[in-house]
C-alpha positions as CSV (number, residue, x, y, z in Angstrom):
1,M,113.3,118.2,116.5
2,P,113.9,115.3,118.6
3,R,113.1,111.6,117.6
4,K,109.8,110.1,118.6
5,K,109.6,107.3,120.8
6,K,109.1,103.9,119.3
7,L,106.6,101.9,119.9
8,K,108.5,98.6,121.8
9,V,106.3,96.8,124.4
10,N,104.6,93.5,125.7
11,G,101.0,93.6,124.6
12,C,99.9,93.0,128.2
13,S,101.2,96.2,129.1
14,I,99.1,97.8,126.5
15,I,96.3,100.0,127.8
16,S,93.8,100.5,125.3
17,H,93.8,100.7,121.6
18,A,91.8,102.4,119.2
19,V,92.1,102.0,115.2
20,V,89.9,103.8,112.8
21,I,89.4,105.1,109.4
22,K,89.3,108.9,109.1
23,K,89.1,111.4,106.2
24,V,91.3,114.2,106.2
25,T,93.1,116.5,104.1
26,S,96.4,115.6,102.2
27,E,99.3,117.6,102.6
28,H,100.3,117.2,99.4
29,T,97.2,118.0,97.3
30,G,94.9,119.6,99.3
31,D,92.4,116.8,98.4
32,L,90.3,114.8,101.1
33,I,91.8,111.1,101.7
34,E,91.2,108.5,104.1
35,I,93.5,106.9,106.3
36,V,93.8,104.6,109.0
37,H,94.1,106.6,112.4
38,L,95.8,104.1,115.3
39,D,96.3,104.9,119.0
40,V,97.9,102.8,121.3
41,T,98.3,103.8,124.9
42,T,100.8,102.2,127.1
43,N,102.1,103.3,130.7
44,D,104.6,105.6,129.0
45,G,102.0,107.4,126.9
46,I,99.7,107.6,123.7
47,F,101.6,106.2,120.4
48,S,99.5,107.8,117.4
49,Y,100.1,106.7,113.9
50,E,98.6,107.4,110.2
51,I,98.5,104.8,107.7
52,Y,98.0,105.3,104.3
53,K,96.6,103.5,101.1
54,D,99.4,102.1,99.0
55,E,99.9,99.0,96.2
56,R,100.6,96.5,99.0
57,F,98.0,97.6,101.0
58,P,95.1,99.2,99.1
59,D,91.9,98.1,101.1
60,L,92.0,100.4,104.4
61,N,89.2,98.3,105.8
62,W,91.3,95.3,105.8
63,V,94.2,97.3,107.1
64,R,92.2,98.7,109.8
65,D,90.6,95.5,111.0
66,Y,94.2,93.4,110.9
67,I,95.9,96.0,113.3
68,D,92.5,95.6,115.4
69,T,92.5,92.1,115.8
70,T,96.3,91.3,115.9
71,L,96.4,94.0,118.7
72,I,93.7,92.3,120.6
73,R,95.7,89.2,120.5
74,A,98.8,90.9,121.7
75,R,97.0,92.0,124.5
76,K,95.3,88.4,125.6
77,D,98.5,86.6,124.6
78,C,101.2,89.0,125.9
79,L,102.8,88.9,122.6
80,N,105.8,91.4,122.0
81,V,104.4,94.5,119.6
82,E,106.9,96.7,117.9
83,M,105.9,99.7,115.5
84,S,109.2,101.2,113.9
85,E,109.2,104.2,111.1
86,Y,111.5,104.3,108.0
87,V,110.9,108.3,108.2
88,E,113.2,109.1,105.0
89,R,110.6,106.9,103.0
90,I,107.4,107.5,105.1
91,Y,107.3,103.2,106.3
92,L,105.8,102.3,109.2
93,F,106.8,98.3,110.1
94,F,104.1,96.8,112.4
95,D,105.7,93.6,114.0
96,I,103.7,91.3,116.4
97,Q,105.3,87.9,117.7
98,K,104.4,85.2,116.4
99,V,102.0,86.9,113.8
100,G,104.5,88.6,111.5
101,Q,105.5,92.1,110.6
102,H,103.6,94.1,107.8
103,Q,105.2,97.4,106.1
104,Y,103.0,100.2,105.6
105,S,102.9,103.6,104.2
106,G,102.7,105.9,107.1
107,R,104.3,107.6,110.1
108,R,104.0,108.4,113.5
109,V,102.1,111.7,114.8
């Protein structure tokens, strides 16, 4: 399977973004769970991610609001934005220039 393209852009090249909390069926348990779903649209396409609740970030409302606020700032101030994956551990690294990096449990979809 080919590797998915990593999001690495200047905030001024982000056309739009959407970050919402959704209910989905867990692939592991079949239970209904909440996730943060993130879509970032650039000239290179749409980058979509699912972020899961974990011990570091148990409050998905906080995660949603943080990502939304920092992407708004990145777009306004033309800050570099990077979202990379550690696929084997199901981690996402969300890094905004001058703001910092957060590690979430999640994956690119």
